[in-house]
C-alpha positions, -999 to 999 in steps of 0.1 A, spaced: -873 -480 538 -854 -456 560 -818 -466 568 -789 -453 588 -761 -441 565 -725 -447 577 -699 -430 556 -661 -434 564 -643 -401 562 -620 -396 532 -583 -398 541 -567 -367 525 -531 -370 537 -509 -391 559 -473 -387 570 -451 -392 601 -472 -366 620 -505 -385 615 -535 -384 592 -559 -358 578 -595 -363 569 -621 -341 552 -656 -336 566 -683 -310 559 -713 -296 576 -737 -268 568 -750 -268 604 -738 -240 627 -740 -232 664 -733 -253 694 -727 -291 692 -722 -319 717 -687 -336 721 -692 -370 737 -667 -394 752 -679 -430 759 -662 -458 778 -660 -493 763 -691 -513 770 -713 -482 777 -744 -474 756 -762 -442 745 -795 -435 729 -822 -461 731 -845 -436 715 -858 -422 683 -866 -387 669 -898 -373 654 -883 -344 635 -894 -316 660 -859 -303 660 -842 -294 626 -809 -307 639 -824 -341 647 -840 -344 612 -818 -362 605 -794 -367 634 -758 -364 623 -728 -375 643 -691 -380 636 -673 -408 653 -639 -393 659 -621 -422 677 -627 -458 686 -651 -484 675 -689 -486 682 -719 -507 673 -751 -490 663 -782 -510 669 -812 -497 650 -848 -505 638 -872 -484 618 -904 -480 638 -925 -496 610 -903 -528 609 -896 -557 631 -858 -564 625 -831 -551 648 -800 -544 628 -765 -538 640 -737 -520 622 -701 -517 634 -686 -482 629 -649 -475 630 -636 -440 633 -634 -417 616 -670 -419 601 -701 -399 596 -734 -414 608 -768 -401 596 -799 -413 614 -833 -404 599 -863 -397 620 -884 -426 633 -855 -450 635 -849 -463 670 -812 -464 677 -786 -472 704 -749 -466 702 -727 -491 721 -691 -483 726 -670 -514 716 -638 -495 726 -634 -462 743 -647 -437 717 -655 -401 711 -680 -384 688 -695 -351 679 -733 -348 676 -743 -319 653 -771 -308 676 -774 -294 712 -787 -309 744 -818 -287 739 -824 -305 706 -821 -338 724 -847 -328 751 -871 -314 724 -870 -344 701 -859 -377 718 -885 -403 725 -869 -428 750 -878 -465 744 -856 -489 764 -843 -517 742 -861 -545 761 -894 -526 757 -888 -521 720 -881 -558 715 -913 -567 733 -936 -540 718 -926 -546 682 -919 -583 685 -885 -576 672 -862 -602 657 -825 -597 657 -805 -599 624 
């Protein structure tokens, strides 16, 4: 069973100036920096693996709090996980997903807008619920 992996970033240091966290990527090139307002949503799609940088999709929530709603395409349960920054989120292919900003938040997607265009299959949430006879969990 494919699952979304959420990994809080490791706190490496903290003092009166703030906090430091480690994160690592082997991906290079251009990435997308996103700012989302509380109550807004992004996604409502899945990826097929046509783009290397969407197989899997990797994002880092930098600030705020978000809910990620997701469902593998071969299942009938809609799951919701709450993510608090800073965290790494890895989304395998063929998992429908939607990111809903609980608070104002920002994140980096380790892909480009071209990757999004090449490898995003839009399925509105209401259509997903109807087509797969989805149950919420």
